[in-house]
C-alpha positions as protocol buffer text, in pm:
chain_id: "A"
residue {
  index: 1
  type: MET
  ca { x: -1978 y: 4760 z: 844 }
}
residue {
  index: 2
  type: LYS
  ca { x: -1975 y: 5023 z: 1115 }
}
residue {
  index: 3
  type: PRO
  ca { x: -1720 y: 5305 z: 1082 }
}
residue {
  index: 4
  type: ALA
  ca { x: -1554 y: 5213 z: 1415 }
}
residue {
  index: 5
  type: ALA
  ca { x: -1508 y: 4850 z: 1307 }
}
residue {
  index: 6
  type: LEU
  ca { x: -1368 y: 4960 z: 968 }
}
residue {
  index: 7
  type: ALA
  ca { x: -1119 y: 5194 z: 1137 }
}
residue {
  index: 8
  type: LEU
  ca { x: -1014 y: 4912 z: 1373 }
}
residue {
  index: 9
  type: LEU
  ca { x: -953 y: 4673 z: 1081 }
}
residue {
  index: 10
  type: LEU
  ca { x: -755 y: 4933 z: 886 }
}
residue {
  index: 11
  type: GLY
  ca { x: -547 y: 5012 z: 1193 }
}
residue {
  index: 12
  type: ALA
  ca { x: -471 y: 4644 z: 1252 }
}
residue {
  index: 13
  type: ALA
  ca { x: -373 y: 4595 z: 888 }
}
residue {
  index: 14
  type: ALA
  ca { x: -136 y: 4891 z: 905 }
}
residue {
  index: 15
  type: CYS
  ca { x: 42 y: 4742 z: 1209 }
}
residue {
  index: 16
  type: ALA
  ca { x: 75 y: 4392 z: 1063 }
}
residue {
  index: 17
  type: PRO
  ca { x: 431 y: 4297 z: 968 }
}
residue {
  index: 18
  type: ALA
  ca { x: 500 y: 4308 z: 594 }
}
residue {
  index: 19
  type: ALA
  ca { x: 531 y: 3968 z: 432 }
}
residue {
  index: 20
  type: ALA
  ca { x: 878 y: 3875 z: 313 }
}
residue {
  index: 21
  type: PRO
  ca { x: 916 y: 3918 z: -61 }
}
residue {
  index: 22
  type: PRO
  ca { x: 892 y: 3598 z: -262 }
}
residue {
  index: 23
  type: ARG
  ca { x: 1228 y: 3427 z: -313 }
}
residue {
  index: 24
  type: ALA
  ca { x: 1227 y: 3515 z: -684 }
}
residue {
  index: 25
  type: ASP
  ca { x: 1207 y: 3887 z: -595 }
}
residue {
  index: 26
  type: ARG
  ca { x: 1504 y: 3889 z: -357 }
}
residue {
  index: 27
  type: ARG
  ca { x: 1822 y: 4024 z: -513 }
}
residue {
  index: 28
  type: GLN
  ca { x: 2174 y: 4072 z: -394 }
}
residue {
  index: 29
  type: THR
  ca { x: 2392 y: 4325 z: -574 }
}
residue {
  index: 30
  type: ILE
  ca { x: 2770 y: 4307 z: -553 }
}
residue {
  index: 31
  type: GLU
  ca { x: 2994 y: 4596 z: -658 }
}
residue {
  index: 32
  type: GLY
  ca { x: 3348 y: 4514 z: -766 }
}
residue {
  index: 33
  type: LEU
  ca { x: 3308 y: 4135 z: -788 }
}
residue {
  index: 34
  type: THR
  ca { x: 3628 y: 3928 z: -817 }
}
residue {
  index: 35
  type: LEU
  ca { x: 3624 y: 3548 z: -848 }
}
residue {
  index: 36
  type: SER
  ca { x: 3925 y: 3324 z: -897 }
}
residue {
  index: 37
  type: GLN
  ca { x: 3971 y: 2960 z: -982 }
}
residue {
  index: 38
  type: SER
  ca { x: 4293 y: 2766 z: -932 }
}
residue {
  index: 39
  type: ASP
  ca { x: 4429 y: 2426 z: -1028 }
}
residue {
  index: 40
  type: ALA
  ca { x: 4664 y: 2254 z: -783 }
}
residue {
  index: 41
  type: GLY
  ca { x: 4730 y: 2587 z: -610 }
}
residue {
  index: 42
  type: LYS
  ca { x: 4811 y: 2776 z: -934 }
}
residue {
  index: 43
  type: PRO
  ca { x: 4574 y: 3041 z: -1068 }
}
residue {
  index: 44
  type: ALA
  ca { x: 4364 y: 2921 z: -1364 }
}
residue {
  index: 45
  type: TRP
  ca { x: 4148 y: 3231 z: -1419 }
}
residue {
  index: 46
  type: THR
  ca { x: 4020 y: 3545 z: -1252 }
}
residue {
  index: 47
  type: LEU
  ca { x: 3683 y: 3703 z: -1325 }
}
residue {
  index: 48
  type: ARG
  ca { x: 3611 y: 4068 z: -1246 }
}
residue {
  index: 49
  type: SER
  ca { x: 3286 y: 4254 z: -1290 }
}
residue {
  index: 50
  type: ARG
  ca { x: 3200 y: 4612 z: -1210 }
}
residue {
  index: 51
  type: LEU
  ca { x: 2857 y: 4504 z: -1086 }
}
residue {
  index: 52
  type: ALA
  ca { x: 2697 y: 4163 z: -1033 }
}
residue {
  index: 53
  type: GLU
  ca { x: 2345 y: 4069 z: -936 }
}
residue {
  index: 54
  type: LEU
  ca { x: 2297 y: 3733 z: -767 }
}
residue {
  index: 55
  type: LEU
  ca { x: 1998 y: 3537 z: -896 }
}
residue {
  index: 56
  type: GLU
  ca { x: 1956 y: 3273 z: -626 }
}
residue {
  index: 57
  type: GLU
  ca { x: 1665 y: 3095 z: -794 }
}
residue {
  index: 58
  type: LYS
  ca { x: 1875 y: 3039 z: -1109 }
}
residue {
  index: 59
  type: ASN
  ca { x: 2208 y: 2958 z: -935 }
}
residue {
  index: 60
  type: ALA
  ca { x: 2355 y: 3239 z: -1140 }
}
residue {
  index: 61
  type: ALA
  ca { x: 2478 y: 3596 z: -1128 }
}
residue {
  index: 62
  type: THR
  ca { x: 2446 y: 3856 z: -1401 }
}
residue {
  index: 63
  type: LEU
  ca { x: 2762 y: 4053 z: -1474 }
}
residue {
  index: 64
  type: GLU
  ca { x: 2815 y: 4411 z: -1589 }
}
residue {
  index: 65
  type: ALA
  ca { x: 3134 y: 4481 z: -1787 }
}
residue {
  index: 66
  type: PRO
  ca { x: 3294 y: 4144 z: -1705 }
}
residue {
  index: 67
  type: SER
  ca { x: 3661 y: 4073 z: -1769 }
}
residue {
  index: 68
  type: MET
  ca { x: 3842 y: 3739 z: -1732 }
}
residue {
  index: 69
  type: GLU
  ca { x: 4215 y: 3670 z: -1730 }
}
residue {
  index: 70
  type: PHE
  ca { x: 4352 y: 3321 z: -1789 }
}
residue {
  index: 71
  type: TYR
  ca { x: 4686 y: 3200 z: -1654 }
}
residue {
  index: 72
  type: ARG
  ca { x: 4949 y: 2940 z: -1735 }
}
residue {
  index: 73
  type: ASP
  ca { x: 5244 y: 2880 z: -1503 }
}
residue {
  index: 74
  type: GLY
  ca { x: 5147 y: 3181 z: -1293 }
}
residue {
  index: 75
  type: ARG
  ca { x: 5136 y: 3438 z: -1573 }
}
residue {
  index: 76
  type: ALA
  ca { x: 4846 y: 3582 z: -1770 }
}
residue {
  index: 77
  type: VAL
  ca { x: 4813 y: 3438 z: -2123 }
}
residue {
  index: 78
  type: SER
  ca { x: 4484 y: 3597 z: -2232 }
}
residue {
  index: 79
  type: ARG
  ca { x: 4204 y: 3834 z: -2138 }
}
residue {
  index: 80
  type: VAL
  ca { x: 3841 y: 3841 z: -2250 }
}
residue {
  index: 81
  type: THR
  ca { x: 3604 y: 4135 z: -2204 }
}
residue {
  index: 82
  type: ALA
  ca { x: 3236 y: 4195 z: -2278 }
}
residue {
  index: 83
  type: ARG
  ca { x: 2957 y: 4438 z: -2198 }
}
residue {
  index: 84
  type: THR
  ca { x: 2747 y: 4183 z: -2010 }
}
residue {
  index: 85
  type: GLY
  ca { x: 2762 y: 3825 z: -1891 }
}
residue {
  index: 86
  type: GLU
  ca { x: 2639 y: 3561 z: -1655 }
}
residue {
  index: 87
  type: ILE
  ca { x: 2814 y: 3306 z: -1435 }
}
residue {
  index: 88
  type: ALA
  ca { x: 2659 y: 2982 z: -1313 }
}
residue {
  index: 89
  type: THR
  ca { x: 2735 y: 2981 z: -940 }
}
residue {
  index: 90
  type: ASP
  ca { x: 2728 y: 2601 z: -919 }
}
residue {
  index: 91
  type: THR
  ca { x: 2954 y: 2514 z: -1219 }
}
residue {
  index: 92
  type: HIS
  ca { x: 3147 y: 2843 z: -1266 }
}
residue {
  index: 93
  type: ASP
  ca { x: 3061 y: 2833 z: -1638 }
}
residue {
  index: 94
  type: VAL
  ca { x: 3058 y: 3184 z: -1782 }
}
residue {
  index: 95
  type: THR
  ca { x: 2858 y: 3325 z: -2071 }
}
residue {
  index: 96
  type: LEU
  ca { x: 2973 y: 3658 z: -2211 }
}
residue {
  index: 97
  type: SER
  ca { x: 2766 y: 3867 z: -2450 }
}
residue {
  index: 98
  type: SER
  ca { x: 2769 y: 4189 z: -2645 }
}
residue {
  index: 99
  type: SER
  ca { x: 3100 y: 4309 z: -2792 }
}
residue {
  index: 100
  type: VAL
  ca { x: 3309 y: 4012 z: -2675 }
}
residue {
  index: 101
  type: VAL
  ca { x: 3685 y: 4050 z: -2735 }
}
residue {
  index: 102
  type: LEU
  ca { x: 3940 y: 3780 z: -2646 }
}
residue {
  index: 103
  type: ASN
  ca { x: 4309 y: 3882 z: -2660 }
}
residue {
  index: 104
  type: SER
  ca { x: 4586 y: 3622 z: -2660 }
}
residue {
  index: 105
  type: PHE
  ca { x: 4904 y: 3780 z: -2522 }
}
residue {
  index: 106
  type: GLU
  ca { x: 5144 y: 3517 z: -2658 }
}
residue {
  index: 107
  type: ASP
  ca { x: 5065 y: 3523 z: -3030 }
}
residue {
  index: 108
  type: ARG
  ca { x: 4882 y: 3860 z: -3042 }
}
residue {
  index: 109
  type: SER
  ca { x: 4561 y: 3700 z: -3168 }
}
residue {
  index: 110
  type: VAL
  ca { x: 4230 y: 3881 z: -3118 }
}
residue {
  index: 111
  type: LEU
  ca { x: 3896 y: 3702 z: -3137 }
}
residue {
  index: 112
  type: THR
  ca { x: 3571 y: 3902 z: -3161 }
}
residue {
  index: 113
  type: THR
  ca { x: 3212 y: 3776 z: -3144 }
}
residue {
  index: 114
  type: ASP
  ca { x: 2871 y: 3861 z: -3004 }
}
residue {
  index: 115
  type: SER
  ca { x: 2856 y: 3584 z: -2743 }
}
residue {
  index: 116
  type: LEU
  ca { x: 3103 y: 3340 z: -2596 }
}
residue {
  index: 117
  type: SER
  ca { x: 3062 y: 3065 z: -2336 }
}
residue {
  index: 118
  type: TYR
  ca { x: 3341 y: 2928 z: -2117 }
}
residue {
  index: 119
  type: SER
  ca { x: 3314 y: 2579 z: -1971 }
}
residue {
  index: 120
  type: SER
  ca { x: 3518 y: 2546 z: -1651 }
}
residue {
  index: 121
  type: LYS
  ca { x: 3500 y: 2168 z: -1675 }
}
residue {
  index: 122
  type: ASP
  ca { x: 3623 y: 2146 z: -2037 }
}
residue {
  index: 123
  type: ARG
  ca { x: 3839 y: 2462 z: -2014 }
}
residue {
  index: 124
  type: LEU
  ca { x: 3713 y: 2570 z: -2355 }
}
residue {
  index: 125
  type: PHE
  ca { x: 3537 y: 2866 z: -2512 }
}
residue {
  index: 126
  type: ARG
  ca { x: 3246 y: 2797 z: -2746 }
}
residue {
  index: 127
  type: THR
  ca { x: 3008 y: 2999 z: -2961 }
}
residue {
  index: 128
  type: ARG
  ca { x: 2757 y: 2938 z: -3239 }
}
residue {
  index: 129
  type: ASP
  ca { x: 2773 y: 3302 z: -3351 }
}
residue {
  index: 130
  type: ASP
  ca { x: 2989 y: 3473 z: -3612 }
}
residue {
  index: 131
  type: VAL
  ca { x: 3355 y: 3501 z: -3511 }
}
residue {
  index: 132
  type: THR
  ca { x: 3657 y: 3688 z: -3643 }
}
residue {
  index: 133
  type: VAL
  ca { x: 4010 y: 3591 z: -3545 }
}
residue {
  index: 134
  type: ARG
  ca { x: 4285 y: 3839 z: -3633 }
}
residue {
  index: 135
  type: ARG
  ca { x: 4642 y: 3717 z: -3620 }
}
residue {
  index: 136
  type: PRO
  ca { x: 4961 y: 3878 z: -3751 }
}
residue {
  index: 137
  type: GLU
  ca { x: 4952 y: 3641 z: -4050 }
}
residue {
  index: 138
  type: GLY
  ca { x: 4588 y: 3695 z: -4146 }
}
residue {
  index: 139
  type: VAL
  ca { x: 4220 y: 3708 z: -4061 }
}
residue {
  index: 140
  type: VAL
  ca { x: 3977 y: 3418 z: -4028 }
}
residue {
  index: 141
  type: HIS
  ca { x: 3599 y: 3464 z: -4030 }
}
residue {
  index: 142
  type: GLY
  ca { x: 3353 y: 3192 z: -3943 }
}
residue {
  index: 143
  type: ARG
  ca { x: 3036 y: 3089 z: -3771 }
}
residue {
  index: 144
  type: GLY
  ca { x: 3066 y: 2865 z: -3465 }
}
residue {
  index: 145
  type: MET
  ca { x: 3391 y: 2804 z: -3278 }
}
residue {
  index: 146
  type: GLU
  ca { x: 3566 y: 2611 z: -3002 }
}
residue {
  index: 147
  type: ALA
  ca { x: 3897 y: 2733 z: -2858 }
}
residue {
  index: 148
  type: THR
  ca { x: 4135 y: 2716 z: -2566 }
}
residue {
  index: 149
  type: PRO
  ca { x: 4154 y: 3037 z: -2357 }
}
residue {
  index: 150
  type: ASP
  ca { x: 4498 y: 3129 z: -2497 }
}
residue {
  index: 151
  type: LEU
  ca { x: 4378 y: 3070 z: -2857 }
}
residue {
  index: 152
  type: SER
  ca { x: 4659 y: 2820 z: -2915 }
}
residue {
  index: 153
  type: GLU
  ca { x: 4396 y: 2576 z: -3042 }
}
residue {
  index: 154
  type: ILE
  ca { x: 4098 y: 2708 z: -3237 }
}
residue {
  index: 155
  type: ARG
  ca { x: 3839 y: 2514 z: -3431 }
}
residue {
  index: 156
  type: ILE
  ca { x: 3623 y: 2746 z: -3642 }
}
residue {
  index: 157
  type: PHE
  ca { x: 3322 y: 2612 z: -3829 }
}
residue {
  index: 158
  type: GLN
  ca { x: 3203 y: 2751 z: -4163 }
}
residue {
  index: 159
  type: GLN
  ca { x: 3523 y: 2951 z: -4204 }
}
residue {
  index: 160
  type: ARG
  ca { x: 3654 y: 3197 z: -4461 }
}
residue {
  index: 161
  type: SER
  ca { x: 4020 y: 3306 z: -4439 }
}
residue {
  index: 162
  type: VAL
  ca { x: 4223 y: 3599 z: -4565 }
}
residue {
  index: 163
  type: LEU
  ca { x: 4598 y: 3540 z: -4528 }
}
residue {
  index: 164
  type: SER
  ca { x: 4861 y: 3811 z: -4574 }
}
residue {
  index: 165
  type: GLY
  ca { x: 5150 y: 3570 z: -4620 }
}
residue {
  index: 166
  type: LYS
  ca { x: 5358 y: 3742 z: -4353 }
}
residue {
  index: 167
  type: PRO
  ca { x: 5526 y: 3500 z: -4111 }
}
residue {
  index: 168
  type: ARG
  ca { x: 5510 y: 3569 z: -3739 }
}
Protein backbone atom coordinates (compact mmCIF):
# COMPACT_ATOMS: atom_id res chain seq x y z
CA MET A 1 0.00 0.00 0.00
CA LYS A 2 1.27 3.46 -0.82
CA PRO A 3 2.30 5.68 2.11
CA ALA A 4 -0.30 8.34 1.18
CA ALA A 5 -3.12 5.77 1.16
CA LEU A 6 -1.94 4.33 4.51
CA ALA A 7 -1.87 7.80 6.07
CA LEU A 8 -5.38 8.48 4.72
CA LEU A 9 -6.73 5.24 6.23
CA LEU A 10 -5.09 5.90 9.59
CA GLY A 11 -6.46 9.44 9.62
CA ALA A 12 -9.98 8.22 8.83
CA ALA A 13 -9.78 5.58 11.57
CA ALA A 14 -8.69 8.19 14.11
CA CYS A 15 -11.73 10.37 13.29
CA ALA A 16 -14.26 7.53 13.42
CA PRO A 17 -16.57 7.67 16.44
CA ALA A 18 -15.71 5.17 19.17
CA ALA A 19 -18.10 2.25 19.40
CA ALA A 20 -20.29 2.18 22.49
CA PRO A 21 -19.01 -0.28 25.08
CA PRO A 22 -20.85 -3.59 25.19
CA ARG A 23 -23.80 -3.60 27.57
CA ALA A 24 -21.98 -5.93 29.97
CA ASP A 25 -19.16 -3.36 30.33
CA ARG A 26 -21.40 -0.42 31.22
CA ARG A 27 -21.50 0.33 34.94
CA GLN A 28 -23.31 2.83 37.07
CA THR A 29 -21.87 3.66 40.47
CA ILE A 30 -24.03 5.16 43.20
CA GLU A 31 -22.57 6.77 46.32
CA GLY A 32 -24.74 6.86 49.44
CA LEU A 33 -27.49 4.53 48.21
CA THR A 34 -30.72 4.43 50.25
CA LEU A 35 -33.65 2.15 49.34
CA SER A 36 -36.85 1.74 51.32
CA GLN A 37 -39.74 -0.67 51.16
CA SER A 38 -43.11 -0.09 52.80
CA ASP A 39 -46.25 -2.11 53.46
CA ALA A 40 -49.58 -0.28 53.35
CA GLY A 41 -47.79 3.05 53.77
CA LYS A 42 -45.72 1.92 56.79
CA PRO A 43 -41.97 1.42 56.49
CA ALA A 44 -40.94 -2.26 56.28
CA TRP A 45 -37.17 -1.85 55.80
CA THR A 46 -34.50 0.60 54.72
CA LEU A 47 -31.27 -0.40 53.00
CA ARG A 48 -28.22 1.87 53.00
CA SER A 49 -24.91 1.29 51.29
CA ARG A 50 -21.84 3.47 51.16
CA LEU A 51 -21.30 2.52 47.51
CA ALA A 52 -23.36 0.49 45.03
CA GLU A 53 -22.58 -0.63 41.52
CA LEU A 54 -25.53 -1.32 39.24
CA LEU A 55 -25.16 -4.48 37.16
CA GLU A 56 -27.86 -4.01 34.54
CA GLU A 57 -27.27 -7.33 32.80
CA LYS A 58 -27.86 -9.21 36.09
CA ASN A 59 -30.75 -7.06 37.39
CA ALA A 60 -28.65 -6.54 40.49
CA ALA A 61 -26.47 -4.09 42.34
CA THR A 62 -23.40 -4.88 44.41
CA LEU A 63 -23.24 -3.17 47.80
CA GLU A 64 -20.31 -1.94 49.86
CA ALA A 65 -20.81 -1.84 53.64
CA PRO A 66 -24.58 -2.41 53.46
CA SER A 67 -26.86 -1.86 56.44
CA MET A 68 -30.58 -2.68 56.69
CA GLU A 69 -33.08 -1.60 59.34
CA PHE A 70 -36.40 -3.39 59.76
CA TYR A 71 -39.50 -1.74 61.20
CA ARG A 72 -42.70 -2.74 62.96
CA ASP A 73 -45.41 -0.17 63.71
CA GLY A 74 -43.14 2.65 62.58
CA ARG A 75 -40.18 1.87 64.83
CA ALA A 76 -36.92 0.03 64.16
CA VAL A 77 -36.84 -3.52 65.55
CA SER A 78 -33.54 -4.76 64.11
CA ARG A 79 -30.46 -3.85 62.08
CA VAL A 80 -28.19 -6.05 59.98
CA THR A 81 -24.75 -5.04 58.71
CA ALA A 82 -22.14 -6.69 56.49
CA ARG A 83 -18.99 -5.85 54.57
CA THR A 84 -20.51 -6.60 51.16
CA GLY A 85 -23.81 -7.54 49.59
CA GLU A 86 -26.00 -7.64 46.55
CA ILE A 87 -29.61 -6.67 45.90
CA ALA A 88 -31.76 -8.06 43.11
CA THR A 89 -33.29 -4.96 41.52
CA ASP A 90 -36.35 -6.85 40.29
CA THR A 91 -37.32 -8.72 43.52
CA HIS A 92 -35.55 -6.59 46.18
CA ASP A 93 -34.05 -9.77 47.66
CA VAL A 94 -30.81 -9.00 49.45
CA THR A 95 -27.76 -11.20 49.99
CA LEU A 96 -25.27 -10.04 52.60
CA SER A 97 -21.81 -11.52 52.98
CA SER A 98 -18.66 -11.27 55.04
CA SER A 99 -18.97 -10.48 58.75
CA VAL A 100 -22.78 -10.38 58.85
CA VAL A 101 -24.25 -9.19 62.18
CA LEU A 102 -28.00 -8.99 62.86
CA ASN A 103 -29.05 -7.14 66.05
CA SER A 104 -32.57 -7.46 67.45
CA PHE A 105 -33.37 -4.37 69.52
CA GLU A 106 -36.31 -5.88 71.42
CA ASP A 107 -34.73 -8.96 73.00
CA ARG A 108 -31.05 -7.95 72.60
CA SER A 109 -30.28 -10.99 70.43
CA VAL A 110 -27.27 -10.90 68.11
CA LEU A 111 -26.91 -13.27 65.17
CA THR A 112 -23.56 -13.64 63.38
CA THR A 113 -22.75 -15.55 60.19
CA ASP A 114 -20.72 -15.34 56.99
CA SER A 115 -23.65 -14.91 54.60
CA LEU A 116 -27.33 -14.15 54.96
CA SER A 117 -30.10 -13.81 52.37
CA TYR A 118 -33.30 -11.82 52.85
CA SER A 119 -36.40 -12.68 50.83
CA SER A 120 -38.69 -9.66 50.45
CA LYS A 121 -41.54 -11.93 49.40
CA ASP A 122 -41.26 -14.30 52.38
CA ARG A 123 -39.93 -11.62 54.78
CA LEU A 124 -37.38 -14.10 56.09
CA PHE A 125 -33.62 -14.38 56.48
CA ARG A 126 -31.96 -17.63 55.43
CA THR A 127 -28.46 -19.08 55.41
CA ARG A 128 -26.81 -22.47 54.94
CA ASP A 129 -23.64 -21.31 56.72
CA ASP A 130 -22.61 -21.55 60.36
CA VAL A 131 -24.59 -19.23 62.65
CA THR A 132 -24.25 -18.09 66.25
CA VAL A 133 -27.16 -16.52 68.11
CA ARG A 134 -26.34 -14.80 71.41
CA ARG A 135 -29.20 -14.00 73.73
CA PRO A 136 -29.18 -12.91 77.37
CA GLU A 137 -30.12 -16.46 78.40
CA GLY A 138 -27.51 -18.29 76.32
CA VAL A 139 -25.76 -18.99 73.04
CA VAL A 140 -26.92 -21.22 70.19
CA HIS A 141 -24.58 -22.42 67.44
CA GLY A 142 -25.74 -24.15 64.30
CA ARG A 143 -25.44 -24.62 60.59
CA GLY A 144 -28.31 -23.38 58.42
CA MET A 145 -31.05 -21.05 59.65
CA GLU A 146 -34.33 -19.33 58.84
CA ALA A 147 -35.51 -16.33 60.88
CA THR A 148 -37.76 -13.30 60.95
CA PRO A 149 -35.93 -9.94 60.77
CA ASP A 150 -36.55 -9.19 64.47
CA LEU A 151 -35.31 -12.69 65.48
CA SER A 152 -38.60 -13.38 67.28
CA GLU A 153 -38.80 -16.65 65.33
CA ILE A 154 -35.61 -18.56 64.55
CA ARG A 155 -35.23 -22.04 63.16
CA ILE A 156 -31.61 -23.23 63.38
CA PHE A 157 -30.56 -26.50 61.80
CA GLN A 158 -27.83 -28.74 63.21
CA GLN A 159 -27.76 -26.76 66.45
CA ARG A 160 -25.70 -26.89 69.63
CA SER A 161 -26.79 -24.75 72.60
CA VAL A 162 -25.12 -23.36 75.70
CA LEU A 163 -27.65 -21.97 78.19
CA SER A 164 -26.71 -19.87 81.22
CA GLY A 165 -30.00 -20.40 83.02
CA LYS A 166 -30.51 -16.66 83.54
CA PRO A 167 -34.05 -15.49 82.74
CA ARG A 168 -34.53 -12.37 80.65
